[in-house]
C-alpha positions, 0 to 999 in steps of 0.5 A, spaced: 661 372 564 668 374 565 673 372 558 678 367 561 681 366 555 684 373 554 691 374 556 692 377 563 696 383 563 702 384 568 700 384 575 702 384 582 699 378 586 697 381 593 697 376 598 697 377 605 697 371 610 695 372 618 699 366 621 700 369 628 697 374 633 699 380 628 701 380 621 707 377 618 711 376 625 713 369 628 712 370 635 714 364 639 717 362 646 720 356 646 723 353 652 729 350 650 728 344 655 721 342 652 717 342 645 716 348 641 710 353 643 707 357 638 701 362 638 698 363 631 692 364 627 690 361 620 688 365 614 682 369 616 683 372 623 677 376 624 673 370 623 677 366 628 677 371 633 669 370 634 671 363 636 678 364 640 681 369 645 688 369 648 689 369 655 692 375 659 699 376 657 704 378 662 707 386 661 713 384 658 710 380 652 705 385 651 711 390 651 714 386 645 708 385 641 707 393 641 714 394 639 714 389 633 707 392 631 710 399 631 716 397 627 713 392 622 706 394 621 708 401 617 712 396 613 707 391 611 702 397 609 707 400 604 709 393 601 702 391 599 704 384 597 705 377 599 708 376 606 709 370 611 715 368 615 722 367 614 723 360 612 728 356 615 733 352 611 739 351 616 740 347 622 741 349 629 745 346 636 742 347 643 743 344 649 745 345 657 752 345 660 753 343 667 758 341 672 759 335 676 754 336 681 749 338 675 749 345 676 748 350 670 755 353 668 754 360 665 759 363 660 762 357 657 764 358 650 761 352 645 764 352 638 761 348 633 766 346 627 764 344 620 768 338 618 768 339 611 770 346 611 773 348 617 769 353 619 767 355 626 761 357 629 761 360 637 756 361 642 756 362 650 752 359 655 747 363 659 746 363 667 742 357 666 747 354 662 743 354 656 746 355 649 744 355 642 748 355 635 743 357 630 743 358 622 748 352 621 749 349 614 747 342 613 753 337 614 758 334 619 760 338 625 764 337 631 762 340 638 767 343 643 766 346 650 771 351 654 771 354 661 776 356 665 777 351 671 774 346 667 777 341 662 775 342 655 770 337 653 770 335 645 764 331 642 765 327 636 763 328 629 755 328 628 751 330 622 746 336 622 740 336 617 736 341 614 731 344 619 734 340 625 734 342 632 740 338 635 740 337 642 747 336 645 747 336 653 755 337 656 757 335 663 763 338 664 769 336 669 773 340 673 780 340 670 785 345 666 783 348 660 789 345 656 786 338 658 781 335 653 775 330 655 773 326 649 766 324 649 765 316 647 759 312 646 755 318 646 747 318 645 745 319 638 743 326 636 736 327 637 730 332 636 727 333 642 725 341 641 721 341 635 714 337 633 714 337 626 714 330 622 719 330 617 723 325 613 730 327 611 733 324 604 741 325 604 746 326 598 747 318 599 740 316 598 739 321 592 745 318 588 744 311 590 737 309 589 735 308 582 731 313 579 728 312 572 728 320 570 733 322 575 727 326 579 728 327 586 721 328 587 720 321 586 723 320 593 718 323 597 714 317 596 719 314 601 716 318 607 710 316 611 703 319 608 706 320 601 702 317 596 701 318 588 695 317 583 700 318 577 706 314 578 708 314 571 709 322 572 715 321 575 718 317 569 717 321 563 723 325 563 719 332 563 721 333 570 719 341 570 713 345 571 708 341 567 701 338 569 703 331 568 709 331 572 709 327 578 708 330 585 706 327 592 699 327 595 701 328 602 696 326 608 690 326 603 692 333 600 692 335 593 698 335 590 697 343 588 698 344 596 705 342 596 711 347 597 717 346 594 723 350 596 731 351 594 736 354 599 730 357 602 728 360 595 721 359 592 721 354 587 714 353 584 711 355 578 706 359 582 700 361 577 698 353 577 703 351 583 707 346 579 714 344 581 719 349 578 726 347 577 728 340 578 736 339 580 740 334 579 740 328 584 748 329 584 747 336 586 743 336 592 746 336 599 739 333 602 732 335 602 727 335 608 720 333 607 715 336 612 709 332 612 705 335 619 706 340 624 710 344 620 713 350 624 709 357 623 715 360 618 712 355 613 705 357 613 701 358 606 701 351 605 697 345 607 700 339 604 708 337 604 714 342 605 719 339 600 725 343 602 732 342 598 739 345 598 744 345 593 751 342 595 757 347 597 764 346 596 769 344 602 776 344 603 777 338 598 776 338 591 771 333 589 766 332 583 763 326 579 761 325 572 755 321 569 752 318 563 745 314 564 742 311 558 736 307 555 736 305 548 731 301 543 737 296 542 736 293 549 728 293 548 723 288 546 718 290 541 711 292 543 705 287 542 701 293 539 706 293 533 706 285 532 698 285 531 699 290 525 699 285 519 702 282 514 708 286 516 709 287 524 711 295 525 718 295 528 719 297 535 719 304 537 726 307 537 728 310 544 735 314 545 735 317 552 741 320 555 742 323 561 749 326 563 753 331 567 758 333 572 759 336 579 765 339 581 767 343 588 772 345 592 776 351 596 777 358 593 780 360 599 781 354 604 777 355 611 774 362 607 771 361 600 768 355 597 765 354 590 760 348 587 758 347 580 754 342 576 751 341 570 746 336 567 744 335 560 738 330 557 737 328 550 731 324 550 729 323 543 724 318 539 726 319 532 722 317 526 718 311 530 712 308 526 705 307 529 699 304 526 692 308 527 686 307 523 683 311 517 676 310 513 677 305 508 676 307 500 669 303 501 667 307 507 669 314 503 664 312 498 658 311 503 659 303 503 660 301 510 658 293 509 664 291 512 662 293 519 657 287 518 661 281 519 655 276 519 652 278 513 645 281 510 639 278 509 635 279 502 632 286 505 639 289 506 639 288 514 645 286 518 644 279 521 648 281 527 651 287 530 653 293 526 647 295 523 647 303 521 641 307 521 638 313 518 636 319 523 632 323 518 626 321 514 628 321 507 633 317 503 633 322 497 635 328 500 641 331 504 640 330 512 640 337 514 638 341 521 632 343 517 630 336 515 624 332 518 627 327 523 625 320 522 619 318 527 623 311 527 629 310 524 630 306 518 636 302 517 641 303 511 640 297 506 647 293 506 650 299 510 650 304 504 649 311 505 646 314 499 651 319 495 646 325 496 646 324 504 654 324 504 656 331 507 660 336 502 665 337 508 666 329 508 667 329 501 672 335 501 676 331 506 677 325 503 678 328 496 684 332 500 691 329 499 692 331 507 687 325 509 691 319 509 690 313 505 689 306 508 696 302 507 692 295 507 685 293 507 684 292 514 678 295 518 683 297 523 690 299 524 690 301 516 695 307 516 702 308 519 704 315 522 711 316 523 712 320 529 718 323 533 719 327 540 724 329 544 725 332 551 732 336 551 734 339 557 740 343 559 741 345 566 746 347 572 747 351 578 753 355 581 754 356 589 759 360 593 759 360 600 764 365 604 765 366 611 767 373 611 768 374 618 767 370 624 760 373 625 758 373 618 757 368 613 754 369 606 752 364 600 749 365 593 747 361 588 745 362 581 741 356 577 739 356 570 735 351 566 732 350 559 727 345 556 725 344 549 720 338 548 718 338 540 713 333 537 712 331 530 707 327 526 708 325 518 700 325 518 700 333 517 693 333 520 695 330 527 699 337 527 705 338 531 706 340 538 712 344 542 713 346 549 719 350 552 720 352 559 726 357 561 727 357 568 732 362 572 732 361 580 737 365 584 738 367 592 743 370 596 743 369 604 747 373 609 747 370 616 750 375 622 752 373 629 750 380 632 751 377 639 753 370 643 745 369 644 743 373 637 743 371 630 740 374 624 739 371 617 737 375 611 735 372 604 734 375 597 732 371 591 728 371 584 725 366 581 723 366 573 719 360 570 716 360 563 712 355 560 710 355 553 706 350 549 702 350 543 701 347 536 704 348 529 702 346 522 705 343 516 705 349 511 701 345 506 695 345 511 694 352 511 686 354 513 684 347 512 677 348 516 675 353 511 678 349 505 673 344 507 667 348 508 666 348 515 663 355 517 668 359 521 673 353 521 679 358 522 677 364 526 682 370 526 685 366 520 689 361 524 692 356 520 690 348 522 684 344 523 679 344 529 679 337 533 675 332 530 674 327 536 671 320 536 669 315 541 665 308 541 670 308 534 676 305 532 677 311 527 683 316 530 682 323 532 685 328 527 686 336 528 686 339 534 683 345 538 689 349 539 690 349 546 695 355 546 698 356 553 703 361 556 705 362 563 710 367 565 711 367 572 716 372 576 717 371 584 721 376 588 722 374 595 725 378 601 726 375 608 729 376 615 729 372 621 732 374 628 733 368 633 734 370 640 736 366 646 734 369 653 734 365 659 731 358 658 727 361 652 728 362 645 725 367 641 724 367 634 721 372 629 721 375 622 718 376 616 717 375 608 715 379 603 713 376 596 712 380 589 709 375 584 708 378 577 704 373 573 703 374 566 698 368 563 695 366 556 690 360 556 686 359 550 681 355 554 679 348 554 676 348 547 682 352 544 683 357 539 680 353 534 675 349 538 673 341 537 667 337 534 666 330 538 662 324 535 660 318 539 655 315 534 649 316 538 645 318 531 647 312 527 648 307 533 655 306 530 662 310 531 665 309 524 660 313 520 661 319 524 665 323 520 661 321 513 654 323 513 654 331 514 658 331 521 658 338 522 650 339 521 647 338 528 641 335 526 644 331 520 646 323 520 652 322 525 651 330 528 657 331 533 655 329 540 658 335 543 661 342 540 667 346 543 669 353 541 672 359 544 673 366 540 680 367 537 684 370 542 
């Protein structure tokens, strides 16, 4: 059997997706006056070829296929890494320009102007009167149409969202170009050229809806078909690259089936497909959740596509600052603290602060813009007391009489529930794997275990100063652990947008985040835990208008997500398993104590299996997409190349130290589990389950 616990070497994950007729090519013929049509296959094209076949293609289409195969196939063979399609993170405007008689107007200049930035994007109508302005950043735009012999037509401002294809048809009127006809009472801008089902969450919604942990992913639950089985996961404050963090389940798919994008760049912790980076809601321009019929360029995922984009600067300086806080001064005490008698425990302390700021504006008006943001989180729970349960002083000597609340008869048998039984035949010898088992178990008189039957390991445990002593004579909640935890996060983004020429638009974003989550316990056998998550994510995009009907978009990005989690021990613990006398209790001389776990018992677990993990994931992403408007059709094709470097260390489900689980099946009561020879499989209260891994 393969040893899954050993560290994985640096390797390149090779994944090739066959999503269309040929590898890594988006081939679509999209009539501008109808819905999108895409010819595509799914993964495993050979198997599907047995069930599907293409109809004969016209010569022009066959020629196009041949040309693309000639140019792209050698490149794909040389790459040897993941490939898919270029993913759209911008918007487009399309429509038809006609004269008063309804005839097509060719050669008209159509200009879209960004209201926020003053940037202009132009296209020309073809002989069919059709135009398309592609690769537009999300935002507010005005549209202007000009043609000699016609009055200039001006369309009022409208909003474009991520992945939107807005249709605006324009009817020109005869007149001078100097005349302007302003369209009023225009119909809402609709999407009639795409089939995807999506929900757009804009900046205002991100800012104004209350989010307990400022996790924008929680807003995905507003979309139809999006649910969660873990609502608490959105409110923990641990928003990044964590197994317990909330993610939506889209249309019945598992949460691992989702794909998170940020400005078109992969934003996943790829080895386990967790969410990578969680930007501040104030920094998000908008995000688009595609839940069904996603375009082919978003292949490789069956769930939802969460496509977010960071804000960019405008011609005006804008910014904001914030502070959100929660404090135990405003909270009531919990009922579990109040049942601790004679003195109730104080309420848990909470210091949760999330603060930050954004600022953006022009460096050169109508030319170069910047946007920056920072968010910090300090979620501290300092020195809070919580009650737990340890063995009482009498129980440590073998006297469990207090468990029989109804009392005993003259023979020492419990008159109610709570009787303990001896699974071994003898009451005068240790109960070991070689001991004769009892044919019919006999009760321990008065629930007292003879000293000769008490495990030396248990005796060593109770004699140690490391195992807590009870602070009251209660059977439960008789000890106090003082714990502290924190989620400390610092993160930020820097984005630059540059309109280099009338035909060239360049953008760049750099993201950095660092999360540190330490947890400590005053009871040293409960161990301490630590988790760190450093994240980098950066992407550059270059859009080039090659001609009035041809636009190319190239993108390069890099993501680095590291998740480290493990256990640390107080120096006094040392190799405590060996100290107690547990055979191979500290493999490879690791410090600590293996996990001692109880079920059907009020006794608090202690020790840990030491489940150390380290996921170090790099993703290099290169992509290109070409959009060509020809006649009444829009042709779009492109490719995406991934190189994934995944370095993984996982100690296994049983950890590096292992664990022992007890459920009382041999004595019919859980509280005795660790006392009578708990580490011998045939002894009184032997473990019900053992778990261990070789040290790695």
